[in-house]
BATOR-216158 format. One record per residue (C-alpha): x, y, z; residue number from 1. Coordinates in steps of 0.25 Angstrom, whole numbers, always signed. Layout:
BEGIN
+-------+-------+-------+-----+
:  east : north :    up :   i :
+-------+-------+-------+-----+
:     X :     Y :     Z : NUM :
...
+-------+-------+-------+-----+
//
This chain:
BEGIN
+-------+-------+-------+-----+
:  east : north :    up :   i :
+-------+-------+-------+-----+
:   -29 :   +99 :  -131 :   1 :
:   -23 :  +104 :  -144 :   2 :
:    -8 :  +102 :  -147 :   3 :
:    +1 :  +114 :  -147 :   4 :
:   +10 :  +114 :  -158 :   5 :
:   +23 :  +123 :  -157 :   6 :
:   +25 :  +131 :  -170 :   7 :
:   +39 :  +135 :  -173 :   8 :
:   +42 :  +145 :  -184 :   9 :
:   +51 :  +144 :  -195 :  10 :
:   +60 :  +154 :  -189 :  11 :
:   +61 :  +147 :  -176 :  12 :
:   +65 :  +134 :  -183 :  13 :
:   +76 :  +141 :  -190 :  14 :
:   +82 :  +149 :  -178 :  15 :
:   +78 :  +145 :  -164 :  16 :
:   +80 :  +130 :  -165 :  17 :
:   +71 :  +121 :  -157 :  18 :
:   +62 :  +126 :  -146 :  19 :
:   +63 :  +122 :  -132 :  20 :
:   +52 :  +112 :  -134 :  21 :
:   +59 :  +106 :  -145 :  22 :
:   +73 :  +105 :  -139 :  23 :
:   +71 :   +90 :  -136 :  24 :
:   +68 :   +87 :  -150 :  25 :
:   +78 :   +96 :  -157 :  26 :
:   +90 :   +95 :  -148 :  27 :
:   +96 :   +83 :  -155 :  28 :
:   +99 :   +93 :  -167 :  29 :
:  +114 :   +94 :  -166 :  30 :
:  +119 :   +90 :  -153 :  31 :
:  +125 :   +77 :  -157 :  32 :
:  +131 :   +82 :  -169 :  33 :
:  +144 :   +85 :  -160 :  34 :
:  +146 :   +71 :  -158 :  35 :
:  +143 :   +68 :  -173 :  36 :
:  +153 :   +78 :  -178 :  37 :
:  +164 :   +76 :  -168 :  38 :
:  +169 :   +63 :  -163 :  39 :
:  +175 :   +70 :  -151 :  40 :
:  +164 :   +80 :  -148 :  41 :
:  +159 :   +73 :  -136 :  42 :
:  +172 :   +77 :  -129 :  43 :
:  +169 :   +92 :  -133 :  44 :
:  +162 :  +101 :  -123 :  45 :
:  +154 :  +112 :  -129 :  46 :
:  +154 :  +125 :  -121 :  47 :
:  +144 :  +126 :  -111 :  48 :
:  +139 :  +140 :  -116 :  49 :
:  +133 :  +139 :  -130 :  50 :
:  +128 :  +151 :  -137 :  51 :
:  +113 :  +154 :  -138 :  52 :
:  +106 :  +161 :  -150 :  53 :
:   +98 :  +170 :  -142 :  54 :
:   +95 :  +180 :  -153 :  55 :
:   +85 :  +176 :  -164 :  56 :
:   +92 :  +177 :  -178 :  57 :
:   +88 :  +188 :  -187 :  58 :
:   +80 :  +186 :  -200 :  59 :
:   +93 :  +186 :  -208 :  60 :
:  +100 :  +176 :  -199 :  61 :
:   +87 :  +168 :  -200 :  62 :
:   +87 :  +168 :  -215 :  63 :
:  +102 :  +164 :  -215 :  64 :
:  +106 :  +177 :  -221 :  65 :
:  +114 :  +183 :  -209 :  66 :
:  +125 :  +178 :  -200 :  67 :
:  +132 :  +182 :  -188 :  68 :
:  +146 :  +188 :  -191 :  69 :
:  +149 :  +194 :  -178 :  70 :
:  +161 :  +186 :  -177 :  71 :
:  +168 :  +194 :  -188 :  72 :
:  +173 :  +205 :  -179 :  73 :
:  +187 :  +210 :  -175 :  74 :
:  +185 :  +210 :  -160 :  75 :
:  +182 :  +195 :  -159 :  76 :
:  +184 :  +188 :  -172 :  77 :
:  +175 :  +176 :  -174 :  78 :
:  +170 :  +178 :  -160 :  79 :
:  +182 :  +169 :  -155 :  80 :
:  +182 :  +176 :  -141 :  81 :
:  +167 :  +177 :  -140 :  82 :
:  +166 :  +162 :  -142 :  83 :
:  +176 :  +159 :  -132 :  84 :
:  +187 :  +154 :  -141 :  85 :
:  +201 :  +160 :  -145 :  86 :
:  +208 :  +162 :  -158 :  87 :
:  +219 :  +152 :  -155 :  88 :
:  +208 :  +142 :  -152 :  89 :
:  +200 :  +145 :  -165 :  90 :
:  +213 :  +144 :  -173 :  91 :
:  +217 :  +131 :  -166 :  92 :
:  +203 :  +125 :  -168 :  93 :
:  +203 :  +129 :  -183 :  94 :
:  +216 :  +122 :  -185 :  95 :
:  +211 :  +109 :  -178 :  96 :
:  +199 :  +109 :  -186 :  97 :
:  +207 :  +109 :  -199 :  98 :
:  +216 :   +97 :  -194 :  99 :
:  +203 :   +90 :  -192 : 100 :
:  +198 :   +94 :  -206 : 101 :
:  +211 :   +94 :  -214 : 102 :
:  +208 :   +79 :  -219 : 103 :
:  +197 :   +85 :  -228 : 104 :
:  +208 :   +91 :  -238 : 105 :
:  +214 :   +77 :  -242 : 106 :
:  +201 :   +69 :  -240 : 107 :
:  +192 :   +79 :  -248 : 108 :
:  +202 :   +81 :  -259 : 109 :
:  +205 :   +66 :  -260 : 110 :
:  +190 :   +63 :  -261 : 111 :
:  +186 :   +73 :  -272 : 112 :
:  +198 :   +70 :  -280 : 113 :
:  +191 :   +57 :  -283 : 114 :
:  +182 :   +65 :  -292 : 115 :
:  +191 :   +76 :  -295 : 116 :
:  +204 :   +70 :  -299 : 117 :
:  +217 :   +77 :  -300 : 118 :
:  +213 :   +88 :  -291 : 119 :
:  +216 :   +84 :  -277 : 120 :
:  +225 :   +96 :  -274 : 121 :
:  +214 :  +106 :  -279 : 122 :
:  +204 :   +98 :  -270 : 123 :
:  +213 :  +100 :  -258 : 124 :
:  +213 :  +114 :  -261 : 125 :
:  +198 :  +116 :  -263 : 126 :
:  +195 :  +108 :  -251 : 127 :
:  +204 :  +117 :  -242 : 128 :
:  +198 :  +130 :  -248 : 129 :
:  +184 :  +125 :  -246 : 130 :
:  +187 :  +122 :  -231 : 131 :
:  +194 :  +135 :  -230 : 132 :
:  +182 :  +143 :  -236 : 133 :
:  +172 :  +135 :  -228 : 134 :
:  +179 :  +137 :  -215 : 135 :
:  +181 :  +151 :  -217 : 136 :
:  +166 :  +154 :  -221 : 137 :
:  +161 :  +146 :  -209 : 138 :
:  +171 :  +154 :  -200 : 139 :
:  +168 :  +168 :  -206 : 140 :
:  +153 :  +167 :  -208 : 141 :
:  +148 :  +158 :  -196 : 142 :
:  +160 :  +159 :  -186 : 143 :
:  +159 :  +144 :  -182 : 144 :
:  +170 :  +134 :  -181 : 145 :
:  +165 :  +125 :  -193 : 146 :
:  +175 :  +121 :  -203 : 147 :
:  +171 :  +117 :  -217 : 148 :
:  +178 :  +109 :  -228 : 149 :
:  +173 :   +99 :  -239 : 150 :
:  +165 :   +89 :  -231 : 151 :
:  +167 :   +74 :  -230 : 152 :
:  +156 :   +66 :  -235 : 153 :
:  +151 :   +76 :  -245 : 154 :
:  +164 :   +75 :  -252 : 155 :
:  +163 :   +60 :  -253 : 156 :
:  +148 :   +62 :  -258 : 157 :
:  +154 :   +72 :  -268 : 158 :
:  +164 :   +62 :  -273 : 159 :
:  +159 :   +48 :  -272 : 160 :
:  +144 :   +50 :  -274 : 161 :
:  +142 :   +62 :  -282 : 162 :
:  +155 :   +61 :  -292 : 163 :
:  +159 :   +47 :  -291 : 164 :
:  +145 :   +41 :  -288 : 165 :
:  +136 :   +49 :  -297 : 166 :
:  +146 :   +54 :  -307 : 167 :
:  +144 :   +69 :  -305 : 168 :
:  +156 :   +77 :  -309 : 169 :
:  +164 :   +84 :  -298 : 170 :
:  +160 :   +97 :  -304 : 171 :
:  +145 :   +94 :  -303 : 172 :
:  +148 :   +89 :  -288 : 173 :
:  +154 :  +102 :  -285 : 174 :
:  +142 :  +109 :  -291 : 175 :
:  +133 :  +101 :  -282 : 176 :
:  +140 :  +106 :  -270 : 177 :
:  +139 :  +120 :  -275 : 178 :
:  +124 :  +119 :  -276 : 179 :
:  +123 :  +113 :  -263 : 180 :
:  +131 :  +125 :  -258 : 181 :
:  +122 :  +134 :  -264 : 182 :
:  +110 :  +127 :  -257 : 183 :
:  +118 :  +128 :  -244 : 184 :
:  +120 :  +143 :  -246 : 185 :
:  +104 :  +145 :  -249 : 186 :
:  +100 :  +137 :  -237 : 187 :
:  +110 :  +145 :  -228 : 188 :
:  +107 :  +159 :  -232 : 189 :
:   +92 :  +156 :  -231 : 190 :
:   +93 :  +150 :  -217 : 191 :
:   +87 :  +137 :  -223 : 192 :
:   +98 :  +129 :  -220 : 193 :
:   +97 :  +132 :  -205 : 194 :
:   +82 :  +130 :  -206 : 195 :
:   +83 :  +116 :  -213 : 196 :
:   +92 :  +111 :  -201 : 197 :
:   +82 :  +115 :  -191 : 198 :
:   +70 :  +110 :  -199 : 199 :
:   +76 :   +96 :  -202 : 200 :
:   +70 :   +85 :  -193 : 201 :
:   +78 :   +81 :  -181 : 202 :
:   +82 :   +68 :  -188 : 203 :
:   +88 :   +75 :  -200 : 204 :
:   +95 :   +87 :  -194 : 205 :
:  +100 :   +79 :  -182 : 206 :
:  +115 :   +76 :  -186 : 207 :
:  +114 :   +64 :  -178 : 208 :
:  +104 :   +58 :  -187 : 209 :
:  +106 :   +66 :  -201 : 210 :
:  +120 :   +70 :  -201 : 211 :
:  +126 :   +58 :  -195 : 212 :
:  +118 :   +48 :  -204 : 213 :
:  +123 :   +56 :  -216 : 214 :
:  +137 :   +56 :  -210 : 215 :
:  +136 :   +41 :  -208 : 216 :
:  +132 :   +38 :  -223 : 217 :
:  +144 :   +48 :  -227 : 218 :
:  +153 :   +41 :  -217 : 219 :
:  +151 :   +27 :  -223 : 220 :
:  +153 :   +33 :  -237 : 221 :
:  +166 :   +39 :  -233 : 222 :
:  +171 :   +26 :  -227 : 223 :
:  +167 :   +18 :  -239 : 224 :
:  +174 :   +28 :  -249 : 225 :
:  +186 :   +28 :  -240 : 226 :
:  +188 :   +13 :  -241 : 227 :
:  +187 :   +14 :  -257 : 228 :
:  +199 :   +11 :  -266 : 229 :
:  +197 :   +24 :  -274 : 230 :
:  +209 :   +32 :  -268 : 231 :
:  +203 :   +28 :  -254 : 232 :
:  +208 :   +19 :  -244 : 233 :
:  +206 :    +6 :  -253 : 234 :
:  +200 :    -3 :  -242 : 235 :
:  +189 :    -7 :  -251 : 236 :
:  +189 :   -11 :  -266 : 237 :
:  +178 :   -14 :  -276 : 238 :
:  +174 :   -29 :  -277 : 239 :
:  +164 :   -35 :  -287 : 240 :
:  +157 :   -43 :  -277 : 241 :
:  +155 :   -34 :  -264 : 242 :
:  +158 :   -20 :  -271 : 243 :
:  +168 :   -17 :  -261 : 244 :
:  +179 :   -25 :  -254 : 245 :
:  +191 :   -23 :  -245 : 246 :
:  +204 :   -21 :  -251 : 247 :
:  +216 :   -30 :  -248 : 248 :
:  +225 :   -26 :  -237 : 249 :
:  +236 :   -36 :  -241 : 250 :
:  +249 :   -29 :  -244 : 251 :
:  +249 :   -37 :  -257 : 252 :
:  +239 :   -27 :  -262 : 253 :
:  +246 :   -14 :  -266 : 254 :
:  +234 :    -6 :  -261 : 255 :
:  +235 :   -12 :  -247 : 256 :
:  +245 :    -2 :  -243 : 257 :
:  +236 :    +9 :  -245 : 258 :
:  +225 :    +2 :  -238 : 259 :
:  +234 :    +0 :  -225 : 260 :
:  +238 :   +14 :  -225 : 261 :
:  +223 :   +18 :  -226 : 262 :
:  +220 :    +9 :  -214 : 263 :
:  +231 :   +15 :  -206 : 264 :
:  +226 :   +29 :  -209 : 265 :
:  +212 :   +25 :  -206 : 266 :
:  +216 :   +18 :  -193 : 267 :
:  +224 :   +30 :  -188 : 268 :
:  +213 :   +40 :  -192 : 269 :
:  +203 :   +32 :  -185 : 270 :
:  +211 :   +31 :  -172 : 271 :
:  +213 :   +46 :  -172 : 272 :
:  +198 :   +48 :  -174 : 273 :
:  +195 :   +39 :  -163 : 274 :
:  +205 :   +46 :  -154 : 275 :
:  +199 :   +59 :  -158 : 276 :
:  +212 :   +64 :  -162 : 277 :
:  +210 :   +78 :  -169 : 278 :
:  +214 :   +78 :  -184 : 279 :
:  +213 :   +63 :  -185 : 280 :
:  +209 :   +62 :  -200 : 281 :
:  +221 :   +71 :  -203 : 282 :
:  +231 :   +63 :  -196 : 283 :
:  +226 :   +51 :  -203 : 284 :
:  +228 :   +58 :  -216 : 285 :
:  +242 :   +63 :  -213 : 286 :
:  +246 :   +48 :  -209 : 287 :
:  +241 :   +42 :  -221 : 288 :
:  +247 :   +53 :  -230 : 289 :
:  +260 :   +52 :  -224 : 290 :
:  +262 :   +37 :  -226 : 291 :
:  +257 :   +38 :  -241 : 292 :
:  +267 :   +50 :  -243 : 293 :
:  +279 :   +44 :  -236 : 294 :
:  +277 :   +31 :  -244 : 295 :
:  +275 :   +38 :  -257 : 296 :
:  +287 :   +47 :  -256 : 297 :
:  +296 :   +35 :  -251 : 298 :
:  +292 :   +24 :  -261 : 299 :
:  +288 :   +33 :  -273 : 300 :
:  +277 :   +32 :  -282 : 301 :
:  +281 :   +18 :  -288 : 302 :
:  +283 :   +11 :  -275 : 303 :
:  +272 :   +17 :  -266 : 304 :
:  +262 :    +7 :  -260 : 305 :
:  +252 :   +19 :  -259 : 306 :
:  +249 :   +20 :  -274 : 307 :
:  +235 :   +24 :  -278 : 308 :
:  +225 :   +20 :  -284 : 309 :
:  +220 :    +7 :  -278 : 310 :
:  +220 :    -5 :  -287 : 311 :
:  +232 :    -2 :  -296 : 312 :
:  +242 :   -10 :  -287 : 313 :
:  +252 :    +1 :  -286 : 314 :
:  +255 :    +1 :  -301 : 315 :
:  +262 :   +15 :  -302 : 316 :
:  +261 :   +15 :  -317 : 317 :
:  +246 :   +16 :  -317 : 318 :
:  +241 :   +30 :  -321 : 319 :
:  +233 :   +31 :  -308 : 320 :
:  +244 :   +27 :  -299 : 321 :
:  +247 :   +38 :  -288 : 322 :
:  +253 :   +39 :  -274 : 323 :
:  +249 :   +50 :  -264 : 324 :
:  +261 :   +60 :  -262 : 325 :
:  +261 :   +75 :  -262 : 326 :
:  +266 :   +81 :  -275 : 327 :
:  +270 :   +94 :  -268 : 328 :
:  +268 :  +101 :  -254 : 329 :
:  +261 :  +113 :  -259 : 330 :
:  +253 :  +118 :  -271 : 331 :
:  +246 :  +130 :  -276 : 332 :
:  +231 :  +129 :  -273 : 333 :
:  +223 :  +126 :  -284 : 334 :
:  +208 :  +123 :  -287 : 335 :
:  +210 :  +121 :  -302 : 336 :
:  +199 :  +112 :  -309 : 337 :
:  +192 :  +111 :  -295 : 338 :
:  +187 :  +125 :  -291 : 339 :
:  +175 :  +129 :  -299 : 340 :
:  +173 :  +115 :  -305 : 341 :
:  +158 :  +115 :  -300 : 342 :
:  +154 :  +125 :  -311 : 343 :
:  +156 :  +113 :  -321 : 344 :
:  +146 :  +105 :  -313 : 345 :
:  +133 :  +112 :  -313 : 346 :
:  +128 :  +106 :  -325 : 347 :
:  +126 :   +93 :  -318 : 348 :
:  +115 :   +99 :  -310 : 349 :
:  +106 :   +99 :  -323 : 350 :
:  +112 :   +88 :  -331 : 351 :
:  +102 :   +76 :  -332 : 352 :
:  +113 :   +66 :  -328 : 353 :
:  +119 :   +73 :  -316 : 354 :
:  +108 :   +82 :  -310 : 355 :
:  +102 :   +72 :  -300 : 356 :
:  +116 :   +69 :  -295 : 357 :
:  +120 :   +84 :  -294 : 358 :
:  +107 :   +88 :  -286 : 359 :
:  +108 :   +75 :  -277 : 360 :
:  +123 :   +80 :  -274 : 361 :
:  +118 :   +94 :  -271 : 362 :
:  +107 :   +89 :  -262 : 363 :
:  +116 :   +79 :  -255 : 364 :
:  +126 :   +90 :  -252 : 365 :
:  +116 :   +99 :  -247 : 366 :
:  +110 :   +89 :  -237 : 367 :
:  +123 :   +84 :  -231 : 368 :
:  +129 :   +98 :  -230 : 369 :
:  +116 :  +103 :  -223 : 370 :
:  +116 :   +92 :  -212 : 371 :
:  +131 :   +90 :  -211 : 372 :
:  +135 :  +104 :  -210 : 373 :
:  +123 :  +109 :  -201 : 374 :
:  +127 :   +97 :  -191 : 375 :
:  +141 :  +101 :  -191 : 376 :
:  +138 :  +115 :  -188 : 377 :
:  +129 :  +112 :  -176 : 378 :
:  +138 :  +101 :  -171 : 379 :
:  +151 :  +109 :  -171 : 380 :
:  +144 :  +122 :  -166 : 381 :
:  +139 :  +114 :  -154 : 382 :
:  +152 :  +109 :  -151 : 383 :
:  +158 :  +123 :  -151 : 384 :
:  +146 :  +128 :  -142 : 385 :
:  +141 :  +137 :  -154 : 386 :
:  +126 :  +133 :  -153 : 387 :
:  +115 :  +137 :  -145 : 388 :
:  +108 :  +128 :  -135 : 389 :
:  +100 :  +122 :  -146 : 390 :
:  +112 :  +119 :  -154 : 391 :
:  +109 :  +130 :  -164 : 392 :
:  +119 :  +139 :  -170 : 393 :
:  +116 :  +155 :  -171 : 394 :
:  +108 :  +156 :  -184 : 395 :
:  +117 :  +167 :  -190 : 396 :
:  +130 :  +160 :  -188 : 397 :
:  +123 :  +147 :  -192 : 398 :
:  +118 :  +153 :  -206 : 399 :
:  +133 :  +157 :  -208 : 400 :
:  +138 :  +143 :  -205 : 401 :
:  +128 :  +138 :  -215 : 402 :
:  +132 :  +148 :  -225 : 403 :
:  +147 :  +146 :  -224 : 404 :
:  +144 :  +131 :  -226 : 405 :
:  +137 :  +133 :  -238 : 406 :
:  +146 :  +143 :  -244 : 407 :
:  +158 :  +133 :  -241 : 408 :
:  +151 :  +122 :  -249 : 409 :
:  +149 :  +132 :  -260 : 410 :
:  +163 :  +136 :  -261 : 411 :
:  +168 :  +122 :  -259 : 412 :
:  +161 :  +117 :  -272 : 413 :
:  +167 :  +129 :  -279 : 414 :
:  +181 :  +125 :  -275 : 415 :
:  +179 :  +110 :  -278 : 416 :
:  +175 :  +102 :  -266 : 417 :
:  +163 :   +95 :  -261 : 418 :
:  +154 :  +101 :  -250 : 419 :
:  +161 :  +110 :  -239 : 420 :
:  +155 :  +106 :  -226 : 421 :
:  +157 :  +109 :  -211 : 422 :
:  +166 :   +99 :  -205 : 423 :
:  +163 :   +91 :  -192 : 424 :
:  +178 :   +93 :  -189 : 425 :
:  +174 :  +107 :  -185 : 426 :
:  +172 :  +101 :  -171 : 427 :
:  +187 :   +98 :  -170 : 428 :
:  +189 :  +114 :  -170 : 429 :
:  +177 :  +116 :  -161 : 430 :
:  +184 :  +106 :  -151 : 431 :
:  +196 :  +114 :  -152 : 432 :
:  +189 :  +126 :  -148 : 433 :
:  +184 :  +133 :  -161 : 434 :
:  +172 :  +141 :  -159 : 435 :
:  +172 :  +151 :  -170 : 436 :
:  +174 :  +152 :  -185 : 437 :
:  +189 :  +156 :  -183 : 438 :
:  +192 :  +141 :  -182 : 439 :
:  +185 :  +139 :  -196 : 440 :
:  +194 :  +150 :  -202 : 441 :
:  +206 :  +143 :  -196 : 442 :
:  +202 :  +130 :  -202 : 443 :
:  +199 :  +135 :  -215 : 444 :
:  +213 :  +142 :  -216 : 445 :
:  +220 :  +129 :  -213 : 446 :
:  +213 :  +123 :  -225 : 447 :
:  +217 :  +135 :  -233 : 448 :
:  +232 :  +133 :  -229 : 449 :
:  +231 :  +118 :  -233 : 450 :
:  +229 :  +122 :  -248 : 451 :
:  +243 :  +123 :  -252 : 452 :
:  +247 :  +109 :  -248 : 453 :
:  +236 :  +103 :  -257 : 454 :
:  +246 :   +94 :  -263 : 455 :
:  +249 :   +88 :  -250 : 456 :
:  +235 :   +86 :  -246 : 457 :
:  +231 :   +80 :  -260 : 458 :
:  +242 :   +69 :  -258 : 459 :
:  +235 :   +63 :  -246 : 460 :
:  +233 :   +48 :  -249 : 461 :
:  +220 :   +41 :  -249 : 462 :
:  +224 :   +33 :  -235 : 463 :
:  +224 :   +47 :  -229 : 464 :
:  +212 :   +52 :  -236 : 465 :
:  +202 :   +41 :  -236 : 466 :
:  +205 :   +34 :  -223 : 467 :
:  +200 :   +46 :  -215 : 468 :
:  +186 :   +44 :  -221 : 469 :
:  +184 :   +31 :  -214 : 470 :
:  +184 :   +37 :  -200 : 471 :
:  +177 :   +50 :  -205 : 472 :
:  +166 :   +40 :  -211 : 473 :
:  +166 :   +33 :  -198 : 474 :
:  +164 :   +45 :  -190 : 475 :
:  +152 :   +49 :  -199 : 476 :
:  +146 :   +35 :  -197 : 477 :
:  +148 :   +36 :  -182 : 478 :
:  +139 :   +48 :  -181 : 479 :
:  +127 :   +39 :  -182 : 480 :
:  +130 :   +33 :  -169 : 481 :
:  +120 :   +37 :  -158 : 482 :
:  +125 :   +40 :  -143 : 483 :
+-------+-------+-------+-----+
//
């Protein structure tokens, strides 16, 4: 007998998800992303009733040109009551997510300051504004509890691979992020981003295989750079024979005090991670910062044992010697010398010496954000019970979520930060009851309120910043584990 082939249309691929006959093949699409993105997600119980997308999308929704803005009403703003939540719950969940994400302010500014010197306060301000814009765009356009900020991993790629490794000026790197954002917007408003995710082979689009493999590589990279002595933990130093070797922990070594503090912060943060304590990274950062500040204020610059950089043996007469203590508590927000820097970098796109690096960076930013953000969208939405029985989001709101993510990346490059992406820490808010975009607005407002204390955030020392990258990297590597 002749074989019968099922023909599926372009439209059905983009809208209806897998047919019943394909469920067995397509079902692994996003279900394990919950465990991948949240260490405590197994203890979460998703609502028994999940929404179903019964109506077929309109042509404009299919093309990615229309969204669902029914949540912008006066009777039930953000559909809080309709989704079975409360305003108090949404506010509390938004604050909880901010506490889980607040580490990005010192970490991102500290990392980017390696290639953008003397502008750490501006970087704190830019990071906070980018997070505010991303969260508000997501909350208003899509009404989903997805929180955004400059992404971990892409900021490391921006700093260590593109700028320090390939020698691309940071202005050109911002221009590459801008170009990637333009591509995101084009893919989002044409519906191609949704279609690409649906058409990827299972081994590519399944976060268990693709996103986790990418995350594992990034995780190892984060751990390695955290160990470095260039304003990092200082556990590893250069060696002519083995390239790298462990630094001495003997107290006869001036740098050993910084090493021991870094190890203490690492031990505390890892313990809190294992105990699933909310805000574990922030607690570790506060501990390391408090020790450095107290010692610095008590002993002064000349006698501090936490002087930087590594390798100068505490010589406070060295022009590069400095300690980390805040110069003031508040300051007027400023983006001077940072915002708009990308306009000076577009020449790298056509220059013979930098064009290859520039377009490689654009492609890498596109690829990683496409998979990473998409995986995070579906995983967090499933935890919140916002997907249908096939794990898909309503197409109209999904279009707006992708558009918000793309616009946030574009605005971030103009402000002077690396790619803005959806954070897996959004699951912290969902676990606390967030179901609507109101929680995203609260998180964004918290980031905005943190801007005036930029001098305090910019004075967070390396033990507080870089020790966090090790458990973060370890979490990324752990994602490759199979049940």
